[in-house]
Backbone as numpy.savetxt, mean C-alpha at the origin, in Angstrom:
# Nx Ny Nz CAx CAy CAz Cx Cy Cz
-5.37 -24.07 -23.77 -4.82 -23.41 -22.48 -4.59 -24.52 -21.47
-3.36 -24.45 -20.90 -3.05 -25.55 -19.82 -3.96 -25.32 -18.60
-3.96 -26.21 -17.73 -4.65 -26.13 -16.42 -3.97 -25.21 -15.53
-2.63 -24.95 -15.57 -1.86 -24.00 -14.90 -2.27 -22.60 -15.47
-2.28 -22.38 -16.72 -2.61 -21.00 -17.23 -4.13 -20.79 -16.88
-4.85 -21.76 -16.84 -6.39 -21.45 -16.47 -6.41 -21.04 -14.95
-5.60 -21.83 -14.12 -5.68 -21.46 -12.63 -5.23 -19.89 -12.47
-4.05 -19.68 -13.22 -3.38 -18.31 -13.11 -4.56 -17.30 -13.52
-5.19 -17.54 -14.55 -6.27 -16.58 -15.06 -7.28 -16.27 -14.16
-7.74 -17.35 -13.47 -8.85 -17.26 -12.42 -8.14 -16.44 -11.32
-6.96 -16.59 -10.87 -6.40 -15.95 -9.84 -6.28 -14.43 -10.22
-5.99 -14.32 -11.36 -5.86 -12.75 -11.79 -7.15 -12.12 -11.83
-8.17 -12.79 -12.42 -9.47 -12.21 -12.34 -10.04 -11.93 -10.94
-9.85 -12.83 -10.05 -10.28 -12.64 -8.66 -9.67 -11.70 -7.91
-8.28 -11.42 -8.14 -7.59 -10.52 -7.41 -6.92 -9.33 -7.96
-7.05 -9.02 -9.06 -6.45 -7.91 -9.85 -6.91 -6.62 -9.05
-8.21 -6.55 -8.98 -8.78 -5.22 -8.25 -8.23 -5.05 -6.90
-8.09 -6.08 -6.16 -7.63 -6.03 -4.77 -6.30 -5.61 -4.72
-5.36 -6.05 -5.53 -3.96 -5.85 -5.63 -3.87 -4.38 -6.02
-4.57 -4.03 -7.14 -4.39 -2.62 -7.55 -4.80 -1.66 -6.41
-5.92 -1.98 -5.74 -6.25 -1.13 -4.38 -5.29 -1.05 -3.50
-4.73 -2.25 -3.11 -3.50 -2.19 -2.28 -2.49 -1.38 -2.55
-2.03 -1.47 -3.92 -1.07 -0.72 -4.53 -1.25 0.83 -4.41
-2.39 1.09 -4.60 -2.83 2.50 -4.49 -2.85 3.03 -3.14
-3.32 2.26 -2.09 -3.19 2.73 -0.75 -1.80 2.63 -0.30
-0.86 2.01 -0.67 0.52 1.97 -0.38 1.23 3.09 -0.92
0.95 3.49 -2.27 1.67 4.49 -2.94 0.92 5.94 -3.03
-0.28 5.85 -3.04 -1.13 7.05 -3.15 -1.10 7.51 -4.49
-0.67 6.70 -5.44 -0.58 7.23 -7.07 -1.36 6.11 -7.71
-2.39 6.58 -8.59 -3.23 5.64 -9.31 -2.50 4.87 -10.46
-1.74 5.83 -11.14 -0.84 5.27 -12.25 0.07 4.17 -11.87
0.81 4.45 -10.79 1.70 3.62 -10.24 1.23 2.42 -9.60
-0.08 2.52 -9.05 -0.80 1.32 -8.60 -1.07 0.37 -9.58
-1.70 0.72 -10.60 -1.93 -0.31 -11.81 -0.63 -0.82 -12.33
0.67 -0.02 -12.58 1.69 -0.61 -12.87 2.20 -1.58 -12.08
2.18 -1.32 -10.76 2.70 -2.20 -9.61 1.96 -3.46 -9.50
0.64 -3.38 -9.76 -0.12 -4.57 -9.75 0.20 -5.49 -10.85
0.25 -4.75 -12.13 0.71 -5.62 -13.27 2.02 -6.22 -13.11
2.95 -5.51 -12.57 4.48 -6.11 -12.34 4.25 -7.19 -11.26
3.38 -7.23 -10.20 3.20 -8.12 -9.35 2.70 -9.42 -9.85
1.82 -9.30 -10.76 1.17 -10.50 -11.42 2.25 -11.10 -12.36
3.10 -10.30 -13.00 4.23 -10.89 -13.74 5.09 -11.82 -12.93
5.44 -11.24 -11.70 6.17 -12.07 -10.72 5.42 -13.28 -10.31
4.20 -13.21 -9.95 3.41 -14.35 -9.68 3.38 -15.25 -10.75
3.22 -14.93 -11.96 3.12 -15.91 -13.04 4.51 -16.52 -13.20
5.59 -15.78 -12.98 7.04 -16.35 -13.17 7.09 -17.51 -12.11
6.61 -17.41 -10.85 6.79 -18.25 -9.92 5.43 -18.97 -9.65
4.67 -19.21 -10.54 3.24 -19.68 -10.40 3.22 -21.10 -9.72
4.16 -22.07 -10.08 4.17 -23.28 -9.32 4.25 -23.21 -7.80
5.29 -22.28 -7.36 5.43 -21.99 -5.97 4.22 -21.27 -5.51
3.76 -20.24 -6.20 2.65 -19.47 -5.61 1.44 -20.14 -5.36
1.20 -21.02 -6.44 -0.09 -21.79 -6.37 -0.07 -22.79 -5.30
1.15 -23.33 -5.05 1.19 -24.40 -3.99 1.42 -23.76 -2.55
1.40 -22.44 -2.42 1.51 -21.82 -1.06 0.10 -22.11 -0.29
0.22 -21.90 1.02 -1.06 -21.95 1.88 -1.97 -20.81 1.38
-1.48 -19.63 1.07 -2.16 -18.57 0.70 -1.65 -17.81 -0.58
-1.96 -18.16 -1.77 -1.38 -17.60 -2.97 -1.70 -15.98 -2.89
-2.79 -15.66 -2.35 -3.02 -14.19 -2.43 -2.03 -13.41 -1.33
-1.88 -14.04 -0.25 -0.75 -13.50 0.60 0.50 -13.32 0.01
0.82 -14.39 -0.77 2.19 -14.43 -1.49 2.18 -13.36 -2.56
1.09 -13.14 -3.25 0.98 -11.84 -4.20 1.07 -10.66 -3.51
0.42 -10.54 -2.38 0.57 -9.36 -1.63 1.80 -8.92 -1.18
2.53 -10.01 -0.74 3.89 -9.86 -0.46 4.79 -9.25 -1.45
4.59 -9.88 -2.74 5.30 -9.37 -3.75 4.83 -8.01 -4.16
3.66 -7.60 -3.98 3.20 -6.28 -4.27 3.85 -5.24 -3.21
3.78 -5.65 -2.05 4.24 -4.80 -0.83 5.80 -4.42 -1.24
6.40 -5.48 -1.57 8.04 -5.31 -1.93 8.13 -4.26 -3.12
7.41 -4.56 -4.20 7.58 -3.69 -5.29 7.20 -2.18 -5.04
6.01 -2.10 -4.07 5.71 -0.67 -3.74 6.73 -0.02 -2.98
7.37 -0.86 -1.91 8.41 -0.26 -1.15 9.60 0.09 -1.97
9.99 -0.61 -3.15 11.02 -0.04 -3.91 10.60 1.04 -4.74
9.31 1.20 -5.17 8.85 2.14 -6.11 8.95 3.45 -5.27
8.53 3.52 -3.88 8.39 4.57 -3.08 9.86 5.09 -2.82
10.71 4.25 -2.55 12.20 4.61 -2.38 12.67 5.47 -3.62
12.44 4.82 -4.80 12.90 5.42 -6.05 12.29 6.73 -6.24
11.10 6.77 -6.11 10.39 8.24 -6.14 10.96 9.06 -5.17
11.31 8.72 -3.94 11.75 9.76 -3.00 13.10 10.23 -3.44
13.90 9.34 -3.95 15.40 9.61 -4.59 15.13 10.70 -5.75
14.35 10.35 -6.44 14.13 11.16 -7.67 13.65 12.61 -7.44
12.55 12.63 -6.55 11.97 14.03 -6.08 13.00 14.70 -5.28
13.84 14.06 -4.46 14.81 14.79 -3.77 15.78 15.56 -4.74
16.28 14.68 -5.64 17.21 15.31 -6.62 16.49 16.44 -7.56
15.23 16.30 -7.94 14.69 17.27 -8.61 14.34 18.53 -7.82
14.03 18.45 -6.49 13.84 19.50 -5.62 15.15 20.19 -5.47
16.18 19.43 -5.29 17.48 19.95 -5.15 17.90 20.94 -6.29
17.41 20.65 -7.46 17.69 21.36 -8.60 16.61 22.30 -8.99
15.68 22.56 -8.07 14.54 23.43 -8.04 13.61 23.19 -9.35
13.53 21.94 -9.77 12.78 21.57 -11.02 11.32 20.93 -10.58
11.13 20.86 -9.28 9.94 20.20 -8.80 9.28 21.03 -7.79
8.06 21.35 -7.84 7.41 22.11 -6.80 6.16 21.24 -6.30
5.81 21.36 -5.09 4.75 20.49 -4.49 3.47 20.97 -5.22
2.56 20.22 -5.58 1.23 20.61 -6.20 0.14 19.94 -5.34
-1.02 20.62 -5.52 -2.08 20.14 -4.62 -2.99 19.21 -5.61
-3.46 18.22 -4.92 -4.33 17.33 -5.75 -5.81 17.85 -5.37
-6.63 17.69 -6.46 -8.09 17.94 -6.27 -9.00 16.64 -5.95
-9.47 16.74 -4.65 -10.18 15.50 -4.22 -11.02 16.01 -3.16
-11.81 15.06 -2.59 -12.70 15.47 -1.36 -11.73 15.65 -0.22
-12.06 16.53 0.68 -11.25 16.79 1.85 -10.92 15.55 2.75
-11.86 14.83 2.88 -11.80 13.67 3.70 -10.81 12.64 3.24
-10.85 12.47 1.81 -9.98 11.49 1.13 -8.47 12.01 1.31
-8.46 13.38 1.01 -7.02 13.98 1.17 -6.58 13.85 2.44
-7.30 14.11 3.45 -6.71 14.05 4.95 -6.37 12.63 5.13
-7.00 11.55 4.75 -6.57 10.23 4.96 -5.29 9.97 4.13
-5.32 10.25 3.07 -3.98 10.06 2.12 -2.89 10.80 2.78
-3.10 12.07 3.03 -1.93 12.77 3.63 -1.46 12.24 4.86
-2.32 11.65 5.83 -2.01 11.08 7.13 -1.40 9.65 6.81
-1.77 9.02 5.86 -1.13 7.69 5.42 0.25 7.84 5.01
0.51 8.96 4.25 1.67 9.36 3.57 2.75 9.48 4.65
2.19 10.14 5.92 3.24 10.50 6.96 3.60 9.29 7.90
2.98 8.16 7.62 3.27 6.98 8.43 4.56 6.40 7.91
5.44 5.89 8.71 6.66 5.20 8.19 6.05 3.95 7.48
6.81 3.61 6.29 6.39 2.49 5.29 5.83 1.20 6.00
6.56 0.64 6.90 6.10 -0.61 7.54 4.78 -0.43 8.22
4.64 0.59 8.90 3.35 0.94 9.60 2.20 1.08 8.73
2.45 1.91 7.58 1.32 2.06 6.49 0.99 0.70 5.98
1.98 -0.08 5.71 1.60 -1.42 5.12 0.82 -2.29 6.16
1.16 -2.27 7.34 0.40 -2.96 8.30 -1.06 -2.40 8.43
-1.25 -1.11 8.50 -2.41 -0.44 8.74 -3.27 -0.78 7.63
-2.77 -0.52 6.40 -3.52 -0.66 5.17 -3.92 -2.13 5.02
-3.08 -3.03 5.20 -3.55 -4.60 5.08 -4.47 -4.98 6.12
-4.38 -4.42 7.33 -5.30 -4.83 8.43 -6.54 -4.13 8.27
-6.57 -2.96 8.25 -7.90 -2.09 8.17 -8.51 -1.97 6.83
-7.88 -1.71 5.72 -8.58 -1.55 4.44 -8.77 -2.75 3.83
-7.92 -3.87 4.12 -8.12 -5.12 3.54 -8.62 -6.40 4.33
-8.62 -5.91 5.65 -9.09 -6.90 6.64 -8.33 -8.23 6.56
-7.11 -8.05 6.39 -6.15 -9.22 6.29 -5.83 -9.67 7.81
-5.83 -10.81 8.14 -5.62 -11.31 9.54 -4.03 -11.11 9.88
-3.75 -10.90 11.13 -2.43 -10.54 11.52 -1.43 -11.62 11.01
-1.71 -12.91 11.17 -0.70 -13.91 10.72 -0.49 -13.73 9.38
-1.38 -13.46 8.37 -1.28 -13.34 7.01 -0.50 -11.99 6.69
-0.72 -10.99 7.46 0.21 -9.80 7.31 1.66 -10.04 7.63
1.72 -10.75 8.75 3.10 -11.22 9.13 3.90 -11.83 7.98
3.10 -12.95 7.29 3.68 -13.62 6.16 3.97 -12.82 4.94
3.03 -11.81 4.73 3.14 -11.04 3.62 4.37 -10.12 3.68
4.58 -9.58 4.86 5.77 -8.69 5.07 6.90 -9.21 5.59
6.81 -10.53 5.99 7.99 -11.18 6.41 8.46 -10.71 7.86
7.53 -10.45 8.71 7.77 -10.06 9.94 6.91 -10.87 11.00
7.20 -10.71 12.19 6.45 -11.47 13.25 5.10 -10.94 13.50
4.26 -11.83 14.01 2.86 -11.33 14.41 2.93 -10.34 15.41
3.80 -10.33 16.45 3.96 -9.37 17.36 4.30 -8.01 16.70
5.16 -7.98 15.74 5.44 -6.78 14.94 4.34 -6.22 14.33
3.59 -7.07 13.71 2.28 -6.67 12.92 1.32 -5.86 14.04
1.19 -6.46 15.25 0.38 -6.02 16.30 0.84 -4.56 16.57
2.21 -4.57 16.90 2.75 -3.27 17.36 2.76 -2.11 16.37
3.04 -2.62 15.09 3.10 -1.63 13.94 1.74 -0.98 13.56
0.79 -2.09 13.74 -0.66 -1.62 13.40 -1.18 -0.70 14.42
-1.03 -1.13 15.70 -1.41 -0.30 16.89 -0.80 1.19 16.82
0.48 1.19 16.66 1.12 2.43 16.53 0.71 3.31 15.38
0.52 2.61 14.26 0.23 3.29 12.99 -1.37 3.86 13.12
-2.25 3.08 13.85 -3.56 3.52 13.82 -3.63 4.74 14.99
-2.83 4.81 15.97 -2.54 5.97 16.79 -2.19 7.02 16.19
-1.06 6.87 15.36 -0.43 8.01 14.59 -1.57 8.58 13.65
-2.26 7.73 12.87 -3.23 8.18 11.97 -4.34 9.13 12.74
-4.71 8.45 13.84 -5.66 9.30 14.60 -5.28 10.63 15.00
-3.93 10.78 15.42 -3.23 11.97 15.76 -3.10 12.89 14.57
-2.66 12.34 13.62 -2.55 13.21 12.27 -3.96 13.77 11.76
-4.85 12.94 11.86 -6.26 13.47 11.35 -6.68 14.41 12.24
-6.46 14.42 13.52 -6.93 15.41 14.49 -6.26 16.72 14.35
-4.86 16.72 13.78 -4.26 17.84 13.59 -4.38 18.61 12.31
-5.04 18.01 11.35 -5.27 18.52 10.00 -6.36 19.71 10.03
-6.10 20.66 9.34 -6.92 21.84 9.41 -8.46 21.34 8.91
-9.51 22.02 9.47 -10.87 21.70 9.12 -11.05 22.42 7.73
-11.84 21.89 6.83 -11.96 22.26 5.60 -12.82 23.57 5.58
-13.62 23.94 6.47 -14.50 25.06 6.43 -13.85 26.20 7.20
-13.01 25.92 8.11 -12.43 26.91 8.94 -10.92 26.90 8.78
-10.28 27.55 9.70 -8.82 27.69 9.50 -8.20 27.11 10.68
-8.84 26.36 11.54 -8.24 25.90 12.66 -7.93 24.45 12.52
-7.69 23.77 13.77 -7.43 22.27 13.68 -8.75 21.78 14.37
-9.00 20.48 14.17 -10.06 19.80 14.64 -10.01 19.82 16.11
-11.07 19.69 16.70 -11.13 19.51 18.18 -10.59 18.23 18.65
-9.88 18.15 19.78 -9.46 16.72 20.13 -10.46 16.15 21.27
């Protein structure tokens, strides 16, 4: 095994779970998350000399993953819209704990860019500068999108029904 292959293998072993978690938080789909993480690593390997030379190879990989997730979400939206138009798809409820469902539902309501900023900043504790590099936007845009996204999440979570009653949460 070459030195380059060994370095990539170490990178994969260190960051696979992290990228899978990021993909899950961006898409809300377990199966898609694993596939997107695998696809991201294929792209990382294809560009390994450039990735490994980057200031932050992990930021580079997260950027690839964010782009793949964005494309996947757009494709799913188009497909679901088409199937709903044909009355072939009905909304289904997931079984999970109420708190997790609440957060998932609230995250799904955020615009994609805000969701990406919030997930990277809060779920993965990625610094603003690195989020900006990953998403290809300015640090100011990261600050703005993260702040607005956190405020929206808070509002959405307050508006969700309480699991034990039928009302909304107290504000």
